[in-house]
Steps between C-alpha positions, in 0.01 A plus 500: 500500500482867491668669787255677730564858588510563865435148620462578868265781453305271255487231756373742759208606284419131412503396864275800585240463215484153393454140652793361315720253684847581619648263242309668218605846596859385557500323158382809316716761681807275519525493882513223752173384644628584855574846396138544374381346829720765683336775291148369605620490867639847478858399561637560144468814282372707766401839378511389137198629300334238291538525118186402302629255228157547308541880460869471400413238236682198647192295590123470390211464735407181302832350589453569874149362486630174354767469765261583782268210371788248491779496745740311268451760215800702437462858359666617180606870476378692204763520228571869392355582160788714385785307652687494169540882520721475802755283329805679373508524123809328338768760404576531143786674328862577621564472869527835680846556672542774756744764429715412795539145360541560128884546516522136629331343198832444306636307804177291498511437126868376533403255769208355304702469177771316703301287718195429283606500147184328397298820560408698193534869465109564521511297837784689649339822383171401673688407819727810533285743305756612248552506111634247268768752400633510855494133532687463171770758618549313822527171322752637247679702761448820308315663768630838585564407863612142443814542711287570803236236461494245779263204432238508789187289570204709384285362796759650750488833312117507531450500114284183504366228728648155547161364374517696176864388447425138558209510275693655210781244547247216495357615175833559337621148611182353362527672177870397459414134591222503241730634226757232583234231481378630165855531366714222616774567254585806718618255769672256253842657545487527872391146536782343295776308699815688564708295269276600212492852592881569509671216313769718372586648831535149656712378215731819529521437880597134454769584240651746731510248778664237275767745384569605850552146598740435219691819489438662848320820556628797278498737796687248712749436217560876457567541868760223481672659219517829675659346809778350278 
């Protein structure tokens, strides 16, 4: 239901100018029936000037007539014709960053690269409002101020909102999961048992253990020779 402007003032006008029930007025204005009764008795909204809902486009005379003819009828406010014009347009293009916060962008980039490696450069650029060149320099540690960069959460720096960050991370995770599902061979190496991944290393370790058992540890043997 559309929110009524000046509900008490509207209720005052309806009480004075219509024969609607307290329940009907309360339902339309979003008030309690006892509050509407208090308005009728002069105990509530004393001195409040009534606001005509017909003249301000919130209600029609036909709707009032229907409600007056049937006590169970509930009035519906008029929907604004140009409600879409009041909705903020979606922002396009790079995010604007205030001058006072631009020096913190490398710190935010370093934090995102370290904590969310699944994010792509365009996503980081959209979150922080920077260029791919700067992101690449921070990744490669070739940024002119690399020695002073301290990874810091971009939300705490005021460069983006937590909602925007969560949305981009969710998109990146979904994209990565889809790629892994379409290319299972990418996970083949990581899913192999340990003995198949490093057989040579295990054999070399076992050989060293056997030699140490037979001839003793080389370091221990050298220490005994030094004592003699």
